[in-house]
N, C-alpha and C positions, 0 to 999 in steps of 0.2 A: 334616541328613544323619545325625548320630548321636543326635539328640534323642529319637527314638522307639525307640531300641534300648537294650538292657541289656548286651549282650555285644559285644565287638569281637575279631575273629580276624585276626591279622597273618600273612600269607604272606611269609616273609623276615624273621622276627622278630628275627634276630640282627644285622641291619644297624644301623649307628650312628644313622642318621636315623630308622629305624623305632623304635629303642629309646626315643628321646625322646618319641615319641607314645604308646608303651605306658606309659611312666611317667606321662605326663599323664593318661591315662584311668584308670589304676589309682588315682591320687591324687584324682580327682574322683568315684570311686565305681563305675566300670564293672568288670565281670568281663572279664578279658583273657587270651587264649590265642594260640597261634601255632605256626608251623612254621619251622625253619631246618635247613640242610644238616648242620651239625656243631656240637657243643658248643664254646663258647669261654668266656673269662673274663666276657665281657659277657652271654652267655646265662645263665651261672650266677648272675650278679648279678641279672638280671631275674627268674629263678625264685625267688630269695630274697626279691624284692620283691613276689611274688604273681602273676607271669605264668607260666601253664602252657605249656610248650614241648615239642614232640615233634620228632624228628630223622629222620622217615621220612615220605614224602609219601602214604602209604597213607591213604585217606579214612576207613578204619575207626578210625584213631587220633584223629580229631577228637572232642573231648569232647562228650558228649551235649547239654550245655547250649548248644552252639554249632551245633546242627543244625537250628535253626528259623529260616527266613529272615525271620520276622516280628520277631524280637527280636535278630538278629545282623547287624552290619555287618562286611563283609570288606574289609580293606585290604591291598594288595599293592605290592611294589616292582617297577619295570620290569626289574630284574635276574632276576626269576623267569620262566622260559620258559613259554609257553602250554601246553606238554605236561605241566606239573606236575599230578599226579593230584588233589591237593587243590583246586587252582584250578579244574580241570575240574569237580569235584564241586560246588563252589559256583556256578559259572556255570550248570550244568545244573539246579541246584536252585532257580533263581530268586532267589538272594541278591543284595543290593545290593553289588556288587564295585567298589571304587574304588581309584585310585592314592593312595599316600601324599600326593602333592602336593595332591590335591583336599581332603584333610582339613586340611592346613596352610592351604589357601586359605580354608576355613571359619573357621579360627582368626583369620586376618587380617581377615575381614569382621566379626568379633565383638569385635575389639580394635583398638588403634592399633599397627599392625605396622611394626617397623623391619626391613627386608628387605635383606640384604647379598648382592649377586651379583658374579660375576666369574670369569674363568678361574682365578685364584689369589687368595689372600688372604681369601676369604669366611669360612672357619672362624675364622681369627684375629681378623678385624675384628668379626665378630658376637660372638665370645666376649669380646672387650674391651668392646664396648658393653653386653653383658649384665652384666659385672662392674661397669662404671661405674654402671649403673642400680641394681644390687643394693646398691651402696655409697652411693647418693645418698638422703638423707632425703626421704621423701614420694614417691619415684619407684617403684623396684622394677620387676620385669618377670617374665613367664613366658617362658623361653627354650628354643628347640629348636635344638640346636647339632650340628655335624657332627664334633665331637671331644669327648673327655672332658676337661672343664675341671679342671685340677689344683687350683684353689682350692676346688672344690666336690665333687670325686670323682665327677662325673656330667656327662652331656651335656644335662641337663635341670635347669632352675631353675623352681620354682613359686612364684608370688606371686599368689594369686587376687584379692587386693584391688587389684592394679595394673591400670590400663587398657592397659598396654603389653605387646606381645609382641616378642621378638627371634627372627628366623628366618633361617637360611642358605638363600638362594634359589638352588637348584641348576638349572643350565641343561641338565643331562643329560636327554634325552628331552623337552625343553621343559617340564620340571616347573614352572619358576617362572612360567609363564603362568597357573597357577591362582591366583596370589596377588593381593591387592589392597593394596599397600603404602601406609602413611601416610608413611613415609620410605623411599626406595629409595637404595641405594648401589651404584655400579658401579665395581669396583676395576680390572678389566682385561678386555680382549676379544681376547686372543691366541687364534687358532683352536685348538680342541680338539674332541673328540667328533665328528670328521669321519665316523665310521661312522654317526652319526645325521644330521648336517647335510649332508654331501657337499662343501660348498664354504665358503670363508671368508665369502662374501657372505651365504649362508643363515644362518651362525652370527651375523654382525653384525645381520642382520634380526631374529633371535630376540631379541637384546638390545634392539633398537629397539622391538619390540613390548612388551617388559617395561616400558620407560619410559612407554608409553601407559597402563599399568595403575595408575599412581600416582593416588591419590585427588585430586579437584579441589582440596582444601584442603591437599594434601601437599607434600612436598619431595623433590627429586631431587638427589643429590650424585654427581658424576662425576669420575673421575681425568682430569687434563689430558692432551691429546695422543692420545686414543683415536681410532680410525677411526670409532667409533660416531656415528651421526647420530640423536640422541634425538628423540622425538616426544611430549613430555609435554603434558597438557591445559593449557588457557590459564591456569588459576589456580595451577598448580604452580610453586613457587619453585625455581630451579635454581642450584646452586653448584658450583664446581670445587675440586679439591684436588690436591696432590702434595707431594713433599718440599720443592721449591724455589720453587714458584709456585702461583697460584690463590687463591681466596677464603680457603682454609685452607692454611697451609704452615708450614714450620719455619724458624727463624732461630737464629743463635748456637749451632750444634750443637757439642757438646763430647764428645770420646771419650777414654777413658783409664782405666787401672786397672780394666778389665773393666766400665766403665759407659758409657752414652750418655745425655746430658742435653741438652735443647734448649728453646727458647721456641716456643710454638705460637701462631701469628698467626691470628686470626679476624676476621670483619667487625666484631665488637663490641669487640675489644681483644686483649690478649696474655695467655696463661697462661705465666708464667715458670717456668723450671726444671722441666720435665717430665722425670722420670727413668724409664727403661724397666726394668720388672721382668724382662723377657727382652731383654737388651741386644744385639740384632742389628740390622743396618742396615735391613732391610726393615720392621722394626717401627716405625721412625719414620713411614713412610707409613701403616702399619696403624693406629697410634695416632691420627694426624691424621684418618683416615676415621671411626674409631669416635667420637672426641670431636666431630667435625663433626655426625654424626648425632644424638648425644645433646644437643648444644647447641641443637637446634631445638625441644626440649621445654621447657615452662614451668617444670618442676622443676629444670632444669639448674643445677648448682652447680660452678663452675670449680675450687674447691679440692677438692671431693669427687672430681672427675674426675682431678685431678693425683695425689691420694693413691692412687686406684684403679689408675692406671697403674704406679705404683711397686710396688704389692703384687701385680700381675698375674703369675701363675706360668705362664700359657700353657696350651694344650691338649696332651694327650698326643700324642706323635709330631709336634709342631710345634716343631722345634729344642729337643728335650728332652735335657738332659745325663744320661747314665747313669754316667759316671765322670769325676771331676775331681780327679786326684791333686795334692797340694800340691807347691810348688817349681817352678822354671823348667823342669825336665825331666820333670815329672809327666805321665803319660799322660792323654789326654782321649778320651772317647767321646760323640758327639752323634748323636741319631737324628732324622730329619726325613721327613715324609710326601711331600715333593716328587716329582711324577710327570710333570710337563710340563717341556720343556726350559728355559723361562724360570724356572720355580721351581727347577729343579736348578742353573742358573747362579747364581741369587740365593743359594741355600743354600751352595754352595761358596764364592762370593765373601765371604759373611758370615763363614764360618769362617776363611778366609784373612786377613780384616781383623782378626779377634779374635786370631789366632795367626800373625802375619806371619813369624816366624822359625822356625816348626816345619814338619816334613814332614807333609803332609796326605794321608792314604790315604782314598779314597772307595770304599765297597762299594755298588753300585747294582743294584737289581732292577727291570728294566723292567716296566711294567704295561700289559697288553693287546697283542695282536698288531697291531691296527689302529693304535694310537698309535705303536708301534715302527716299523711300516711308513711311517707318514706323517711321522715326525719323526726318523728315524735320524741324518741328518747333524747336526741341531741337538743331539741328545743327545750325540753324539761330540764336538762342539765344546765343549759345557759341561763334559763329563768331562775334556777335555784341560787344563782349568785346574788339575786336581789334580796332585800329585806322583806318586801311584800309584793305579791303578784296579783294583778287583776287580769284575768284571762277572758277574752271575748270569744264569741262564736266565730267560725271560719268565714272569711270573705271569699266567695266562690270564684269571682272574676269570670273567666270563660268556661268554667267547669260545671258539670252536673254533680250532684251529691254521690258519694260512694258509701255503700252500706257499711256501717260500723265505724266510719271515720268521722269523728267529731272532735272538738277541742278537749273533750274529757280524756282522750288517750294521752294528751300532753299533761293535763291537769293532775291526773292520778300519780304521775311520776315526779312532780315538782316537790322538792324537799323543804321549801319554806314553811315555817309554822303558820304564817299568815298568808292565806291565798283564797281567792274567790273566783268562781266561774259564773259569768254573767252573759246576758244578751246585750248587744251594743246599745239598745235603747235605754238601758239602765246605767250606762257609763257615767253620765253627768252626775246623777245622784250618788253613785258609788264613790266617785272622786270627791264630791262635796263633803261626804261624811267620813272620809278615811283619814283626815288630819295628816296629810302628807307633808314632808319636808322638801324632798326632791322627787319630782315626778318625771318619769320618762315614758312617753307614749311611742309605741313602735309598731310597724307593720306597713305593708305595701297596699293595703286596702283603703277604706274611707275613714279610718280612725281620726285622721287629722281634721276632717270636716267638723268634728265635735269641739275642737279646741277654742274657737271664738266663744261658744256658749259656756264652756268650762271656765274660761277667763272671766266672762260676765258674771257667772255665779260666785266665783271667788271674790271678785271685787265687791259684789253686792253684800256678801257675808263677812267682809273684812278678812 
């Protein structure tokens, strides 16, 4: 696909998944350019690393080196509309125009791919697996991740000498159907992206097809209790995992002093005293999934895996602490990317478990009109676990508004006595005046971009 090209142009270059591919191709010697809608910290970092990015879809702004279909591959993300002028230029000009997922699929066919799928947990589990392999002598990996890994300051890890790749297998737009996993993990199959799939049955069928794509000599690892009916090839080894049961599970879980430690049970034995670098409840299962996948490789080292998990700092916006004042009454701010009701519930429950005697204020920004429409009651139920809720307007991302669908359909069902519905420009003042103890900011939109100013205001006002 890219073998006969010298240049690669990315339409949607500022997306987190696209960024990993851009970094990959820059590092192996390609000329890389692209378009994105607006400048961000990520696009600035990419530009500093050698990616030429423009922020207008005018085809005249496409660099001259990228105007020849003979030497240029064009990669786009499904979030880009077909009306995009640059995309139309490339299609009309006879360029090879492919989805990002197709390029990742090529990577999995040229490496031994560890592919992590699921409604939620895939960014964290893939990041954990990449960190384990990077810390394991003789293993290593090239990793394409859906979040910036704080241990590495990037969502991309390159080890050209390693036979392994680690990939976040995204079900949106059926992207993960392009992959050929050596090891596939399915963390969860709670319905999502119903704007794409229409029904839960179609969503589950998509995951079932993903399990068919595992190589004949590969491995499939599935969370217990899913509705999914996997269809792996005859030679594929199948394992199950969860916190409390399955081929891989936890025993002797100990919580206290801000730490979580447990013993990880595997078919081959037990890894004692696994300590979580990010000590939240959901990371018990995430660690089990990541270690399970890595344990199927010949270079696996149980002690290296145990050490890696204790040093794992997590991905940005995955349960990331922004403020942690000392003392029993010190204020805390945590940010999390949760954008599905089950993720939101898990995130709120994790914070309440960490700080059981403190008031929890949750500021949530719903993501997508369709997701809000499809899951409004479930979002309200999850938010009702908090002591106080600040609900923002919907972040539309790629969608146009839907009549009658606003954050109010969630707000009206929230059971908290203390709740407020605001536009995001009022977020800083609302938080400054709410006298919070523990604040959790949540959502897949741009809510996190307000955190530096929130911190600034808090420090200014003591």
